[in-house]
LOPAMI-281362 format. One record per residue: residue number from 1; residue in one letter; x, y, z of N, C-alpha, C, CB in turn. Coordinates in steps of 0.05 Angstrom, whole numbers, plus 5000, padded with zeros to 4 digits. Glycine has a CB too. Layout:
// residues N
+-----+---+-------+--------+------+--------+---------+------+-------+--------+------+--------+---------+------+
!   k ! r ! neast ! nnorth !  nup ! caeast ! canorth ! caup ! ceast ! cnorth !  cup ! cbeast ! cbnorth ! cbup !
+-----+---+-------+--------+------+--------+---------+------+-------+--------+------+--------+---------+------+
! NUM ! A !     X !      Y !    Z !      X !       Y !    Z !     X !      Y !    Z !      X !       Y !    Z !
...
+-----+---+-------+--------+------+--------+---------+------+-------+--------+------+--------+---------+------+
***
This chain:
// residues 119
+-----+---+-------+--------+------+--------+---------+------+-------+--------+------+--------+---------+------+
!   k ! r ! neast ! nnorth !  nup ! caeast ! canorth ! caup ! ceast ! cnorth !  cup ! cbeast ! cbnorth ! cbup !
+-----+---+-------+--------+------+--------+---------+------+-------+--------+------+--------+---------+------+
!   1 ! X !  3663 !   7730 ! 9217 !   3677 !    7740 ! 9232 !  3679 !   7770 ! 9222 !   3699 !    7725 ! 9234 !
!   2 ! X !  3689 !   7786 ! 9232 !   3694 !    7817 ! 9222 !  3727 !   7817 ! 9236 !   3667 !    7846 ! 9237 !
!   3 ! X !  3735 !   7837 ! 9224 !   3765 !    7843 ! 9230 !  3764 !   7852 ! 9257 !   3778 !    7866 ! 9210 !
!   4 ! X !  3741 !   7867 ! 9265 !   3743 !    7884 ! 9293 !  3744 !   7861 ! 9314 !   3715 !    7907 ! 9300 !
!   5 ! X !  3733 !   7838 ! 9309 !   3732 !    7813 ! 9328 !  3762 !   7800 ! 9328 !   3709 !    7790 ! 9317 !
!   6 ! X !  3774 !   7802 ! 9308 !   3798 !    7796 ! 9313 !  3821 !   7817 ! 9321 !   3804 !    7785 ! 9292 !
!   7 ! X !  3819 !   7841 ! 9316 !   3833 !    7855 ! 9327 !  3831 !   7860 ! 9359 !   3831 !    7874 ! 9314 !
!   8 ! X !  3807 !   7858 ! 9364 !   3793 !    7860 ! 9397 !  3811 !   7837 ! 9410 !   3753 !    7852 ! 9400 !
!   9 ! X !  3814 !   7814 ! 9393 !   3823 !    7792 ! 9405 !  3856 !   7788 ! 9408 !   3811 !    7771 ! 9391 !
!  10 ! X !  3867 !   7803 ! 9387 !   3898 !    7799 ! 9384 !  3901 !   7775 ! 9379 !   3914 !    7805 ! 9407 !
!  11 ! X !  3888 !   7764 ! 9354 !   3901 !    7739 ! 9350 !  3928 !   7738 ! 9336 !   3883 !    7722 ! 9336 !
!  12 ! X !  3934 !   7754 ! 9322 !   3966 !    7755 ! 9313 !  3978 !   7780 ! 9314 !   3971 !    7747 ! 9286 !
!  13 ! X !  4000 !   7783 ! 9319 !   4020 !    7810 ! 9321 !  4033 !   7819 ! 9297 !   4043 !    7805 ! 9340 !
!  14 ! X !  4024 !   7826 ! 9268 !   4037 !    7821 ! 9247 !  4062 !   7846 ! 9245 !   4014 !    7819 ! 9223 !
!  15 ! X !  4057 !   7867 ! 9262 !   4078 !    7890 ! 9266 !  4098 !   7874 ! 9277 !   4070 !    7916 ! 9284 !
!  16 ! X !  4098 !   7863 ! 9301 !   4123 !    7841 ! 9310 !  4130 !   7824 ! 9292 !   4118 !    7823 ! 9332 !
!  17 ! X !  4114 !   7813 ! 9283 !   4121 !    7786 ! 9259 !  4141 !   7796 ! 9247 !   4097 !    7776 ! 9235 !
!  18 ! X !  4130 !   7825 ! 9222 !   4145 !    7835 ! 9206 !  4177 !   7848 ! 9220 !   4126 !    7855 ! 9194 !
!  19 ! X !  4177 !   7855 ! 9242 !   4204 !    7862 ! 9256 !  4216 !   7838 ! 9257 !   4202 !    7875 ! 9285 !
!  20 ! X !  4205 !   7815 ! 9256 !   4224 !    7786 ! 9258 !  4240 !   7782 ! 9236 !   4208 !    7758 ! 9260 !
!  21 ! X !  4221 !   7792 ! 9215 !   4238 !    7786 ! 9186 !  4244 !   7815 ! 9174 !   4218 !    7767 ! 9162 !
!  22 ! X !  4261 !   7825 ! 9191 !   4271 !    7849 ! 9186 !  4259 !   7872 ! 9170 !   4291 !    7844 ! 9176 !
!  23 ! X !  4232 !   7871 ! 9176 !   4211 !    7892 ! 9156 !  4216 !   7884 ! 9127 !   4220 !    7928 ! 9157 !
!  24 ! X !  4210 !   7860 ! 9119 !   4215 !    7845 ! 9090 !  4181 !   7831 ! 9092 !   4247 !    7815 ! 9089 !
!  25 ! X !  4165 !   7854 ! 9075 !   4139 !    7851 ! 9072 !  4138 !   7821 ! 9056 !   4126 !    7879 ! 9057 !
!  26 ! X !  4154 !   7824 ! 9037 !   4155 !    7804 ! 9015 !  4157 !   7774 ! 9033 !   4183 !    7811 ! 8993 !
!  27 ! X !  4177 !   7773 ! 9054 !   4178 !    7749 ! 9065 !  4156 !   7740 ! 9087 !   4203 !    7747 ! 9075 !
!  28 ! X !  4150 !   7762 ! 9097 !   4118 !    7760 ! 9111 !  4101 !   7747 ! 9098 !   4103 !    7786 ! 9113 !
!  29 ! X !  4096 !   7755 ! 9072 !   4072 !    7742 ! 9062 !  4079 !   7720 ! 9053 !   4057 !    7755 ! 9042 !
!  30 ! X !  4104 !   7710 ! 9044 !   4116 !    7688 ! 9036 !  4108 !   7660 ! 9066 !   4153 !    7700 ! 9030 !
!  31 ! X !  4115 !   7676 ! 9085 !   4107 !    7654 ! 9109 !  4078 !   7652 ! 9110 !   4118 !    7661 ! 9140 !
!  32 ! X !  4065 !   7673 ! 9115 !   4032 !    7672 ! 9116 !  4032 !   7654 ! 9089 !   4012 !    7707 ! 9114 !
!  33 ! X !  4036 !   7649 ! 9067 !   4022 !    7637 ! 9042 !  4029 !   7605 ! 9056 !   4039 !    7647 ! 9004 !
!  34 ! X !  4055 !   7599 ! 9067 !   4064 !    7576 ! 9072 !  4046 !   7567 ! 9097 !   4094 !    7576 ! 9075 !
!  35 ! X !  4045 !   7587 ! 9114 !   4031 !    7575 ! 9135 !  3997 !   7568 ! 9125 !   4033 !    7597 ! 9161 !
!  36 ! X !  3984 !   7575 ! 9110 !   3955 !    7579 ! 9104 !  3959 !   7547 ! 9085 !   3945 !    7616 ! 9084 !
!  37 ! X !  3983 !   7541 ! 9075 !   3976 !    7522 ! 9056 !  3989 !   7493 ! 9071 !   3989 !    7530 ! 9023 !
!  38 ! X !  4001 !   7502 ! 9091 !   4013 !    7474 ! 9109 !  3998 !   7470 ! 9132 !   4044 !    7477 ! 9120 !
!  39 ! X !  3982 !   7491 ! 9144 !   3970 !    7486 ! 9171 !  3952 !   7459 ! 9173 !   3952 !    7512 ! 9178 !
!  40 ! X !  3933 !   7459 ! 9146 !   3917 !    7445 ! 9146 !  3930 !   7409 ! 9150 !   3902 !    7455 ! 9122 !
!  41 ! X !  3948 !   7406 ! 9134 !   3965 !    7382 ! 9136 !  3977 !   7375 ! 9170 !   3991 !    7390 ! 9115 !
!  42 ! X !  3988 !   7400 ! 9180 !   3998 !    7389 ! 9212 !  3972 !   7388 ! 9222 !   4019 !    7410 ! 9232 !
!  43 ! X !  3955 !   7408 ! 9221 !   3924 !    7391 ! 9235 !  3920 !   7364 ! 9238 !   3899 !    7395 ! 9218 !
!  44 ! X !  3917 !   7348 ! 9214 !   3909 !    7327 ! 9207 !  3932 !   7311 ! 9216 !   3900 !    7327 ! 9181 !
!  45 ! X !  3959 !   7322 ! 9224 !   3972 !    7304 ! 9234 !  3973 !   7293 ! 9264 !   3990 !    7312 ! 9228 !
!  46 ! X !  3965 !   7321 ! 9278 !   3960 !    7324 ! 9308 !  3937 !   7305 ! 9314 !   3954 !    7355 ! 9317 !
!  47 ! X !  3915 !   7316 ! 9295 !   3893 !    7298 ! 9298 !  3896 !   7268 ! 9303 !   3878 !    7301 ! 9277 !
!  48 ! X !  3911 !   7257 ! 9281 !   3913 !    7230 ! 9277 !  3928 !   7219 ! 9294 !   3922 !    7223 ! 9254 !
!  49 ! X !  3951 !   7232 ! 9308 !   3968 !    7226 ! 9331 !  3949 !   7222 ! 9358 !   3991 !    7250 ! 9334 !
!  50 ! X !  3936 !   7248 ! 9358 !   3919 !    7237 ! 9384 !  3896 !   7222 ! 9382 !   3910 !    7258 ! 9399 !
!  51 ! X !  3885 !   7214 ! 9362 !   3872 !    7192 ! 9353 !  3883 !   7167 ! 9357 !   3868 !    7196 ! 9328 !
!  52 ! X !  3905 !   7161 ! 9351 !   3921 !    7143 ! 9357 !  3937 !   7137 ! 9380 !   3932 !    7142 ! 9343 !
!  53 ! X !  3933 !   7157 ! 9397 !   3947 !    7160 ! 9425 !  3980 !   7153 ! 9426 !   3931 !    7138 ! 9447 !
!  54 ! X !  3990 !   7171 ! 9401 !   4018 !    7177 ! 9398 !  4027 !   7196 ! 9410 !   4025 !    7181 ! 9376 !
!  55 ! X !  4040 !   7195 ! 9429 !   4055 !    7219 ! 9447 !  4082 !   7227 ! 9424 !   4070 !    7205 ! 9484 !
!  56 ! X !  4095 !   7212 ! 9407 !   4117 !    7229 ! 9394 !  4104 !   7241 ! 9368 !   4145 !    7211 ! 9388 !
!  57 ! X !  4082 !   7224 ! 9362 !   4066 !    7242 ! 9335 !  4051 !   7266 ! 9345 !   4042 !    7222 ! 9318 !
!  58 ! X !  4040 !   7269 ! 9369 !   4033 !    7293 ! 9378 !  4051 !   7314 ! 9387 !   4019 !    7289 ! 9396 !
!  59 ! X !  4079 !   7305 ! 9393 !   4094 !    7325 ! 9400 !  4107 !   7337 ! 9372 !   4114 !    7315 ! 9422 !
!  60 ! X !  4115 !   7322 ! 9353 !   4120 !    7333 ! 9331 !  4104 !   7352 ! 9317 !   4124 !    7315 ! 9318 !
!  61 ! X !  4076 !   7340 ! 9320 !   4062 !    7354 ! 9304 !  4049 !   7389 ! 9319 !   4038 !    7331 ! 9296 !
!  62 ! X !  4055 !   7374 ! 9346 !   4049 !    7400 ! 9364 !  4069 !   7425 ! 9354 !   4055 !    7393 ! 9399 !
!  63 ! X !  4097 !   7413 ! 9359 !   4121 !    7429 ! 9359 !  4125 !   7449 ! 9328 !   4148 !    7405 ! 9363 !
!  64 ! X !  4118 !   7430 ! 9305 !   4115 !    7450 ! 9284 !  4090 !   7467 ! 9281 !   4119 !    7437 ! 9260 !
!  65 ! X !  4064 !   7464 ! 9293 !   4050 !    7481 ! 9299 !  4057 !   7504 ! 9313 !   4034 !    7472 ! 9308 !
!  66 ! X !  4070 !   7498 ! 9334 !   4080 !    7515 ! 9353 !  4099 !   7535 ! 9341 !   4094 !    7501 ! 9373 !
!  67 ! X !  4119 !   7525 ! 9332 !   4141 !    7545 ! 9314 !  4124 !   7563 ! 9297 !   4162 !    7527 ! 9293 !
!  68 ! X !  4112 !   7551 ! 9279 !   4096 !    7573 ! 9258 !  4074 !   7594 ! 9270 !   4078 !    7556 ! 9236 !
!  69 ! X !  4064 !   7585 ! 9287 !   4046 !    7610 ! 9307 !  4065 !   7622 ! 9317 !   4025 !    7601 ! 9332 !
!  70 ! X !  4090 !   7618 ! 9330 !   4102 !    7636 ! 9342 !  4116 !   7660 ! 9322 !   4121 !    7621 ! 9358 !
!  71 ! X !  4119 !   7647 ! 9296 !   4134 !    7669 ! 9275 !  4107 !   7699 ! 9274 !   4138 !    7648 ! 9233 !
!  72 ! X !  4081 !   7688 ! 9279 !   4058 !    7709 ! 9276 !  4050 !   7718 ! 9303 !   4031 !    7697 ! 9260 !
!  73 ! X !  4065 !   7718 ! 9319 !   4061 !    7723 ! 9346 !  4031 !   7719 ! 9358 !   4069 !    7751 ! 9351 !
!  74 ! X !  4020 !   7695 ! 9347 !   3997 !    7686 ! 9352 !  3998 !   7677 ! 9381 !   3991 !    7666 ! 9333 !
!  75 ! X !  3997 !   7688 ! 9408 !   3999 !    7678 ! 9430 !  3978 !   7653 ! 9436 !   3997 !    7699 ! 9447 !
!  76 ! X !  3953 !   7659 ! 9440 !   3936 !    7637 ! 9444 !  3941 !   7613 ! 9425 !   3909 !    7646 ! 9442 !
!  77 ! X !  3944 !   7617 ! 9408 !   3944 !    7586 ! 9393 !  3974 !   7576 ! 9397 !   3936 !    7586 ! 9356 !
!  78 ! X !  4000 !   7590 ! 9403 !   4028 !    7581 ! 9412 !  4020 !   7571 ! 9433 !   4050 !    7601 ! 9417 !
!  79 ! X !  4004 !   7582 ! 9456 !   4001 !    7564 ! 9483 !  3990 !   7543 ! 9472 !   3983 !    7574 ! 9508 !
!  80 ! X !  3966 !   7536 ! 9461 !   3954 !    7513 ! 9456 !  3973 !   7489 ! 9442 !   3930 !    7520 ! 9440 !
!  81 ! X !  3989 !   7501 ! 9432 !   4012 !    7480 ! 9418 !  4030 !   7475 ! 9437 !   4029 !    7491 ! 9394 !
!  82 ! X !  4030 !   7485 ! 9454 !   4053 !    7483 ! 9472 !  4040 !   7461 ! 9495 !   4064 !    7517 ! 9485 !
!  83 ! X !  4020 !   7466 ! 9498 !   4004 !    7442 ! 9516 !  4008 !   7422 ! 9498 !   3970 !    7447 ! 9524 !
!  84 ! X !  3996 !   7415 ! 9480 !   4002 !    7386 ! 9466 !  4027 !   7383 ! 9467 !   3994 !    7381 ! 9436 !
!  85 ! X !  4044 !   7402 ! 9456 !   4077 !    7388 ! 9457 !  4082 !   7379 ! 9484 !   4104 !    7411 ! 9450 !
!  86 ! X !  4073 !   7386 ! 9505 !   4082 !    7384 ! 9529 !  4075 !   7354 ! 9534 !   4072 !    7405 ! 9548 !
!  87 ! X !  4047 !   7355 ! 9530 !   4035 !    7322 ! 9532 !  4047 !   7307 ! 9520 !   4008 !    7314 ! 9523 !
!  88 ! X !  4057 !   7311 ! 9496 !   4065 !    7289 ! 9475 !  4095 !   7285 ! 9491 !   4066 !    7301 ! 9437 !
!  89 ! X !  4107 !   7301 ! 9494 !   4135 !    7300 ! 9506 !  4136 !   7281 ! 9536 !   4147 !    7334 ! 9511 !
!  90 ! X !  4119 !   7291 ! 9552 !   4117 !    7272 ! 9575 !  4103 !   7247 ! 9576 !   4107 !    7284 ! 9595 !
!  91 ! X !  4092 !   7242 ! 9545 !   4077 !    7218 ! 9548 !  4048 !   7210 ! 9564 !   4095 !    7204 ! 9558 !
!  92 ! X !  4042 !   7237 ! 9562 !   4012 !    7239 ! 9578 !  3992 !   7247 ! 9560 !   4011 !    7261 ! 9605 !
!  93 ! X !  3972 !   7236 ! 9547 !   3955 !    7252 ! 9532 !  3931 !   7249 ! 9543 !   3956 !    7247 ! 9505 !
!  94 ! X !  3928 !   7250 ! 9564 !   3905 !    7251 ! 9587 !  3892 !   7279 ! 9580 !   3918 !    7249 ! 9621 !
!  95 ! X !  3869 !   7283 ! 9566 !   3859 !    7309 ! 9560 !  3865 !   7324 ! 9534 !   3867 !    7325 ! 9580 !
!  96 ! X !  3881 !   7301 ! 9518 !   3894 !    7314 ! 9491 !  3873 !   7322 ! 9471 !   3915 !    7293 ! 9476 !
!  97 ! X !  3846 !   7304 ! 9478 !   3825 !    7320 ! 9461 !  3813 !   7343 ! 9466 !   3805 !    7306 ! 9457 !
!  98 ! X !  3813 !   7355 ! 9488 !   3804 !    7378 ! 9498 !  3827 !   7397 ! 9488 !   3799 !    7378 ! 9529 !
!  99 ! X !  3853 !   7397 ! 9489 !   3875 !    7408 ! 9486 !  3873 !   7413 ! 9451 !   3900 !    7390 ! 9500 !
! 100 ! X !  3868 !   7393 ! 9440 !   3863 !    7395 ! 9408 !  3840 !   7410 ! 9402 !   3859 !    7368 ! 9394 !
! 101 ! X !  3817 !   7405 ! 9414 !   3796 !    7426 ! 9411 !  3807 !   7453 ! 9410 !   3777 !    7426 ! 9434 !
! 102 ! X !  3813 !   7462 ! 9430 !   3828 !    7486 ! 9436 !  3846 !   7502 ! 9418 !   3842 !    7479 ! 9456 !
! 103 ! X !  3864 !   7480 ! 9408 !   3883 !    7487 ! 9388 !  3868 !   7491 ! 9361 !   3905 !    7465 ! 9385 !
! 104 ! X !  3851 !   7477 ! 9353 !   3833 !    7482 ! 9327 !  3819 !   7506 ! 9328 !   3812 !    7460 ! 9322 !
! 105 ! X !  3810 !   7517 ! 9351 !   3795 !    7534 ! 9347 !  3814 !   7562 ! 9354 !   3769 !    7528 ! 9364 !
! 106 ! X !  3838 !   7559 ! 9357 !   3853 !    7578 ! 9362 !  3863 !   7581 ! 9329 !   3874 !    7573 ! 9386 !
! 107 ! X !  3867 !   7561 ! 9316 !   3879 !    7564 ! 9286 !  3860 !   7572 ! 9273 !   3890 !    7539 ! 9272 !
! 108 ! X !  3831 !   7570 ! 9271 !   3813 !    7585 ! 9256 !  3819 !   7611 ! 9257 !   3789 !    7581 ! 9263 !
! 109 ! X !  3817 !   7620 ! 9284 !   3823 !    7650 ! 9284 !  3850 !   7654 ! 9270 !   3823 !    7663 ! 9314 !
! 110 ! X !  3875 !   7649 ! 9275 !   3897 !    7654 ! 9261 !  3898 !   7656 ! 9229 !   3912 !    7636 ! 9269 !
! 111 ! X !  3883 !   7631 ! 9222 !   3880 !    7631 ! 9196 !  3866 !   7651 ! 9183 !   3871 !    7612 ! 9189 !
! 112 ! X !  3842 !   7656 ! 9196 !   3825 !    7679 ! 9191 !  3837 !   7705 ! 9187 !   3807 !    7682 ! 9212 !
! 113 ! X !  3858 !   7708 ! 9209 !   3867 !    7739 ! 9212 !  3895 !   7738 ! 9184 !   3881 !    7746 ! 9255 !
! 114 ! X !  3903 !   7718 ! 9184 !   3923 !    7715 ! 9163 !  3910 !   7721 ! 9136 !   3937 !    7686 ! 9163 !
! 115 ! X !  3895 !   7706 ! 9126 !   3879 !    7709 ! 9105 !  3870 !   7743 ! 9094 !   3856 !    7691 ! 9114 !
! 116 ! X !  3854 !   7750 ! 9117 !   3851 !    7780 ! 9117 !  3871 !   7797 ! 9114 !   3841 !    7787 ! 9137 !
! 117 ! X !  3902 !   7791 ! 9123 !   3925 !    7807 ! 9119 !  3928 !   7802 ! 9094 !   3948 !    7803 ! 9135 !
! 118 ! X !  3924 !   7782 ! 9083 !   3937 !    7784 ! 9048 !  3916 !   7792 ! 9035 !   3949 !    7754 ! 9031 !
! 119 ! X !  3892 !   7798 ! 9040 !   3876 !    7814 ! 9025 !  3881 !   7842 ! 9023 !   3852 !    7811 ! 9033 !
+-----+---+-------+--------+------+--------+---------+------+-------+--------+------+--------+---------+------+
***
C-alpha cells in the first residue's frame, strides 16, 4: 500500500488529531505509539468476545477501539467499532462476524497510516 492510497481514502486526519492535543506533536507521537502497541490486544479481545458470543466483552473491546480511533479522526474505523459496540450493548450479535471483519480491515488501514506518520 502506498501513501497516496491512504491519503485518497482519508484514513486518519492527523491535523485534527494534532489540534485535539493542543498542537503537541510529542503527545500525538506517544498516542500513536500506544495505539500501535495496544491495538493488537484490543483486536484479540474483540475477536475472542465475538467467538464466545459475549455481548459485554464485545461492547467493552469495541468501546476501547472506538475511543482510540476517534483520537486520530479515523472515521471509518470509528464507525465500524461503534457498530460492534452497539451490537454488544443491545445484546444482539447477529452479524458480528461481518462487522468484525469490517473493523479488522479498517484497523489495517489505520495502523499503516499511523506507522507511515511515525516514519
